[in-house]
N, CA, C and O atoms as a GROMACS GRO file, in nm:
protein
  276
    1MET      N    1   0.083  -0.109   0.014
    1MET     CA    2   0.004  -0.004  -0.003
    1MET      C    3   0.096   0.121   0.000
    1MET      O    4   0.200   0.128   0.065
    2LEU      N    5   0.046   0.220  -0.079
    2LEU     CA    6   0.118   0.354  -0.085
    2LEU      C    7   0.036   0.463  -0.043
    2LEU      O    8  -0.085   0.459  -0.061
    3LEU      N    9   0.096   0.566   0.014
    3LEU     CA   10   0.030   0.683   0.034
    3LEU      C   11   0.040   0.766  -0.087
    3LEU      O   12   0.130   0.746  -0.168
    4PRO      N   13  -0.060   0.870  -0.106
    4PRO     CA   14  -0.073   0.943  -0.224
    4PRO      C   15   0.072   1.011  -0.255
    4PRO      O   16   0.119   1.014  -0.369
    5THR      N   17   0.131   1.059  -0.153
    5THR     CA   18   0.270   1.115  -0.184
    5THR      C   19   0.381   1.013  -0.235
    5THR      O   20   0.485   1.052  -0.287
    6GLN      N   21   0.354   0.898  -0.219
    6GLN     CA   22   0.453   0.786  -0.263
    6GLN      C   23   0.439   0.741  -0.411
    6GLN      O   24   0.528   0.680  -0.470
    7VAL      N   25   0.319   0.777  -0.469
    7VAL     CA   26   0.282   0.724  -0.606
    7VAL      C   27   0.382   0.800  -0.704
    7VAL      O   28   0.423   0.915  -0.685
    8ARG      N   29   0.412   0.726  -0.801
    8ARG     CA   30   0.517   0.783  -0.909
    8ARG      C   31   0.451   0.759  -1.042
    8ARG      O   32   0.366   0.672  -1.059
    9ILE      N   33   0.493   0.839  -1.134
    9ILE     CA   34   0.448   0.828  -1.284
    9ILE      C   35   0.490   0.679  -1.315
    9ILE      O   36   0.598   0.634  -1.278
   10GLY      N   37   0.396   0.603  -1.386
   10GLY     CA   38   0.417   0.480  -1.438
   10GLY      C   39   0.360   0.375  -1.341
   10GLY      O   40   0.340   0.260  -1.380
   11ASP      N   41   0.336   0.413  -1.217
   11ASP     CA   42   0.276   0.316  -1.116
   11ASP      C   43   0.147   0.274  -1.173
   11ASP      O   44   0.092   0.341  -1.260
   12LEU      N   45   0.096   0.166  -1.127
   12LEU     CA   46  -0.036   0.100  -1.181
   12LEU      C   47  -0.140   0.105  -1.066
   12LEU      O   48  -0.112   0.069  -0.952
   13VAL      N   49  -0.264   0.155  -1.105
   13VAL     CA   50  -0.374   0.167  -1.011
   13VAL      C   51  -0.488   0.081  -1.063
   13VAL      O   52  -0.514   0.093  -1.183
   14GLU      N   53  -0.560  -0.001  -0.991
   14GLU     CA   54  -0.674  -0.084  -1.036
   14GLU      C   55  -0.796  -0.020  -1.025
   14GLU      O   56  -0.825   0.036  -0.919
   15PHE      N   57  -0.882  -0.022  -1.133
   15PHE     CA   58  -1.014   0.018  -1.137
   15PHE      C   59  -1.101  -0.090  -1.203
   15PHE      O   60  -1.084  -0.114  -1.323
   16ASP      N   61  -1.196  -0.156  -1.131
   16ASP     CA   62  -1.294  -0.250  -1.200
   16ASP      C   63  -1.204  -0.373  -1.268
   16ASP      O   64  -1.232  -0.419  -1.378
   17GLY      N   65  -1.109  -0.412  -1.201
   17GLY     CA   66  -1.034  -0.525  -1.256
   17GLY      C   67  -0.924  -0.496  -1.367
   17GLY      O   68  -0.856  -0.586  -1.418
   18ALA      N   69  -0.915  -0.378  -1.396
   18ALA     CA   70  -0.815  -0.330  -1.505
   18ALA      C   71  -0.711  -0.234  -1.441
   18ALA      O   72  -0.741  -0.139  -1.369
   19TRP      N   73  -0.595  -0.269  -1.474
   19TRP     CA   74  -0.476  -0.166  -1.414
   19TRP      C   75  -0.439  -0.072  -1.514
   19TRP      O   76  -0.413  -0.105  -1.629
   20PHE      N   77  -0.435   0.059  -1.467
   20PHE     CA   78  -0.408   0.172  -1.544
   20PHE      C   79  -0.277   0.245  -1.492
   20PHE      O   80  -0.271   0.280  -1.374
   21PRO      N   81  -0.175   0.266  -1.577
   21PRO     CA   82  -0.058   0.332  -1.548
   21PRO      C   83  -0.080   0.493  -1.527
   21PRO      O   84  -0.140   0.562  -1.610
   22VAL      N   85  -0.030   0.541  -1.420
   22VAL     CA   86  -0.036   0.688  -1.396
   22VAL      C   87   0.043   0.758  -1.504
   22VAL      O   88   0.159   0.725  -1.528
   23LYS      N   89  -0.020   0.858  -1.572
   23LYS     CA   90   0.054   0.926  -1.673
   23LYS      C   91   0.096   1.058  -1.636
   23LYS      O   92   0.194   1.111  -1.687
   24ASP      N   93   0.014   1.123  -1.534
   24ASP     CA   94   0.052   1.247  -1.484
   24ASP      C   95  -0.017   1.266  -1.344
   24ASP      O   96  -0.107   1.186  -1.316
   25MET      N   97   0.015   1.362  -1.255
   25MET     CA   98  -0.041   1.372  -1.132
   25MET      C   99  -0.032   1.523  -1.095
   25MET      O  100   0.059   1.593  -1.140
   26LYS      N  101  -0.117   1.568  -1.022
   26LYS     CA  102  -0.116   1.702  -0.957
   26LYS      C  103  -0.148   1.690  -0.804
   26LYS      O  104  -0.216   1.597  -0.760
   27THR      N  105  -0.097   1.788  -0.730
   27THR     CA  106  -0.123   1.793  -0.592
   27THR      C  107  -0.274   1.839  -0.560
   27THR      O  108  -0.332   1.931  -0.618
   28ALA      N  109  -0.324   1.763  -0.466
   28ALA     CA  110  -0.469   1.791  -0.421
   28ALA      C  111  -0.458   1.850  -0.263
   28ALA      O  112  -0.352   1.864  -0.203
   29GLN      N  113  -0.570   1.876  -0.218
   29GLN     CA  114  -0.583   1.924  -0.072
   29GLN      C  115  -0.534   1.807   0.008
   29GLN      O  116  -0.535   1.690  -0.031
   30ALA      N  117  -0.489   1.852   0.126
   30ALA     CA  118  -0.464   1.764   0.238
   30ALA      C  119  -0.376   1.648   0.211
   30ALA      O  120  -0.399   1.538   0.262
   31GLY      N  121  -0.269   1.671   0.124
   31GLY     CA  122  -0.171   1.572   0.093
   31GLY      C  123  -0.217   1.465  -0.010
   31GLY      O  124  -0.145   1.366  -0.026
   32GLY      N  125  -0.328   1.476  -0.079
   32GLY     CA  126  -0.375   1.394  -0.177
   32GLY      C  127  -0.305   1.416  -0.318
   32GLY      O  128  -0.224   1.504  -0.342
   33ARG      N  129  -0.344   1.334  -0.391
   33ARG     CA  130  -0.285   1.355  -0.540
   33ARG      C  131  -0.403   1.326  -0.635
   33ARG      O  132  -0.485   1.239  -0.608
   34ILE      N  133  -0.409   1.398  -0.740
   34ILE     CA  134  -0.510   1.385  -0.846
   34ILE      C  135  -0.413   1.307  -0.954
   34ILE      O  136  -0.311   1.354  -1.003
   35LEU      N  137  -0.465   1.185  -0.978
   35LEU     CA  138  -0.383   1.103  -1.066
   35LEU      C  139  -0.456   1.106  -1.213
   35LEU      O  140  -0.578   1.101  -1.223
   36HIS      N  141  -0.379   1.114  -1.311
   36HIS     CA  142  -0.427   1.118  -1.445
   36HIS      C  143  -0.387   0.991  -1.516
   36HIS      O  144  -0.276   0.942  -1.494
   37PHE      N  145  -0.472   0.934  -1.601
   37PHE     CA  146  -0.462   0.818  -1.679
   37PHE      C  147  -0.489   0.838  -1.822
   37PHE      O  148  -0.547   0.941  -1.856
   38GLU      N  149  -0.451   0.746  -1.913
   38GLU     CA  150  -0.492   0.744  -2.048
   38GLU      C  151  -0.608   0.651  -2.054
   38GLU      O  152  -0.606   0.536  -2.010
   39GLY      N  153  -0.723   0.716  -2.120
   39GLY     CA  154  -0.847   0.629  -2.140
   39GLY      C  155  -0.935   0.610  -2.006
   39GLY      O  156  -1.014   0.516  -1.994
   40ARG      N  157  -0.915   0.699  -1.914
   40ARG     CA  158  -0.985   0.688  -1.793
   40ARG      C  159  -0.991   0.828  -1.727
   40ARG      O  160  -0.891   0.900  -1.731
   41ALA      N  161  -1.108   0.868  -1.666
   41ALA     CA  162  -1.113   0.987  -1.595
   41ALA      C  163  -1.005   1.014  -1.477
   41ALA      O  164  -0.967   0.914  -1.416
   42PRO      N  165  -0.960   1.121  -1.445
   42PRO     CA  166  -0.882   1.145  -1.334
   42PRO      C  167  -0.926   1.089  -1.192
   42PRO      O  168  -1.046   1.075  -1.173
   43TYR      N  169  -0.848   1.061  -1.105
   43TYR     CA  170  -0.888   1.002  -0.976
   43TYR      C  171  -0.813   1.073  -0.871
   43TYR      O  172  -0.692   1.092  -0.884
   44THR      N  173  -0.885   1.117  -0.758
   44THR     CA  174  -0.824   1.182  -0.647
   44THR      C  175  -0.812   1.076  -0.546
   44THR      O  176  -0.908   1.016  -0.497
   45MET      N  177  -0.672   1.053  -0.513
   45MET     CA  178  -0.636   0.962  -0.408
   45MET      C  179  -0.594   1.038  -0.280
   45MET      O  180  -0.500   1.116  -0.272
   46THR      N  181  -0.676   1.003  -0.183
   46THR     CA  182  -0.666   1.074  -0.058
   46THR      C  183  -0.616   0.988   0.065
   46THR      O  184  -0.601   1.037   0.178
   47GLN      N  185  -0.592   0.860   0.034
   47GLN     CA  186  -0.547   0.785   0.152
   47GLN      C  187  -0.465   0.664   0.089
   47GLN      O  188  -0.467   0.649  -0.033
   48ALA      N  189  -0.392   0.579   0.171
   48ALA     CA  190  -0.321   0.473   0.127
   48ALA      C  191  -0.408   0.375   0.058
   48ALA      O  192  -0.518   0.344   0.103
   49GLU      N  193  -0.351   0.320  -0.064
   49GLU     CA  194  -0.425   0.225  -0.142
   49GLU      C  195  -0.323   0.132  -0.207
   49GLU      O  196  -0.204   0.162  -0.216
   50ILE      N  197  -0.374   0.024  -0.249
   50ILE     CA  198  -0.294  -0.077  -0.324
   50ILE      C  199  -0.251  -0.020  -0.464
   50ILE      O  200  -0.334   0.008  -0.551
   51VAL      N  201  -0.126  -0.005  -0.480
   51VAL     CA  202  -0.062   0.041  -0.600
   51VAL      C  203   0.047  -0.042  -0.648
   51VAL      O  204   0.139  -0.071  -0.571
   52ALA      N  205   0.045  -0.085  -0.773
   52ALA     CA  206   0.150  -0.175  -0.824
   52ALA      C  207   0.268  -0.095  -0.895
   52ALA      O  208   0.243   0.006  -0.962
   53ARG      N  209   0.384  -0.139  -0.880
   53ARG     CA  210   0.497  -0.070  -0.937
   53ARG      C  211   0.574  -0.171  -1.031
   53ARG      O  212   0.616  -0.276  -0.982
   54PRO      N  213   0.595  -0.142  -1.165
   54PRO     CA  214   0.665  -0.235  -1.249
   54PRO      C  215   0.812  -0.237  -1.193
   54PRO      O  216   0.865  -0.129  -1.165
   55ILE      N  217   0.876  -0.352  -1.177
   55ILE     CA  218   1.015  -0.360  -1.153
   55ILE      C  219   1.074  -0.452  -1.238
   55ILE      O  220   1.002  -0.530  -1.299
   56SER      N  221   1.192  -0.454  -1.250
   56SER     CA  222   1.285  -0.556  -1.328
   56SER      C  223   1.409  -0.578  -1.254
   56SER      O  224   1.484  -0.484  -1.229
   57HIS      N  225   1.434  -0.701  -1.216
   57HIS     CA  226   1.558  -0.742  -1.152
   57HIS      C  227   1.664  -0.778  -1.259
   57HIS      O  228   1.783  -0.778  -1.228
   58ALA      N  229   1.620  -0.811  -1.388
   58ALA     CA  230   1.716  -0.847  -1.488
   58ALA      C  231   1.699  -0.743  -1.602
   58ALA      O  232   1.587  -0.705  -1.637
   59ARG      N  233   1.811  -0.698  -1.659
   59ARG     CA  234   1.810  -0.612  -1.784
   59ARG      C  235   1.837  -0.702  -1.902
   59ARG      O  236   1.872  -0.648  -2.007
   60GLN      N  237   1.826  -0.828  -1.896
   60GLN     CA  238   1.860  -0.900  -2.019
   60GLN      C  239   1.761  -0.908  -2.116
   60GLN      O  240   1.643  -0.898  -2.081
   61SER      N  241   1.792  -0.927  -2.241
   61SER     CA  242   1.706  -0.929  -2.354
   61SER      C  243   1.614  -1.067  -2.334
   61SER      O  244   1.658  -1.178  -2.305
   62GLY      N  245   1.482  -1.033  -2.354
   62GLY     CA  246   1.378  -1.145  -2.346
   62GLY      C  247   1.325  -1.172  -2.211
   62GLY      O  248   1.240  -1.259  -2.195
   63SER      N  249   1.376  -1.094  -2.104
   63SER     CA  250   1.313  -1.118  -1.983
   63SER      C  251   1.191  -1.018  -1.959
   63SER      O  252   1.190  -0.903  -2.002
   64LEU      N  253   1.098  -1.072  -1.890
   64LEU     CA  254   0.978  -0.986  -1.872
   64LEU      C  255   0.985  -0.912  -1.736
   64LEU      O  256   1.027  -0.976  -1.639
   65PRO      N  257   0.947  -0.782  -1.722
   65PRO     CA  258   0.933  -0.722  -1.591
   65PRO      C  259   0.836  -0.780  -1.518
   65PRO      O  260   0.740  -0.833  -1.575
   66ARG      N  261   0.849  -0.777  -1.371
   66ARG     CA  262   0.749  -0.820  -1.281
   66ARG      C  263   0.675  -0.706  -1.211
   66ARG      O  264   0.712  -0.588  -1.220
   67LEU      N  265   0.577  -0.742  -1.147
   67LEU     CA  266   0.510  -0.632  -1.084
   67LEU      C  267   0.524  -0.657  -0.923
   67LEU      O  268   0.514  -0.770  -0.874
   68LEU      N  269   0.546  -0.553  -0.856
   68LEU     CA  270   0.559  -0.556  -0.696
   68LEU      C  271   0.432  -0.490  -0.663
   68LEU      O  272   0.403  -0.377  -0.702
   69ILE      N  273   0.346  -0.574  -0.581
   69ILE     CA  274   0.217  -0.530  -0.543
   69ILE      C  275   0.228  -0.515  -0.380
   69ILE      O  276   0.131  -0.478  -0.315
   0.00000   0.00000   0.00000
């Protein structure tokens, strides 16, 4: 779980079973963040939520990145 201030561009947020990467974000009141996505309306995050962050332990050709949830 991440706080709104810990979210980064590229992190993934789930809505209705689909994961959307954060494309942009703006500061909201009381430490919140307004998260912007492609193909979905902006979302105001005001508390800690489950956010996935793509990570890769190997930079080798043909390896797939994993998700840290």
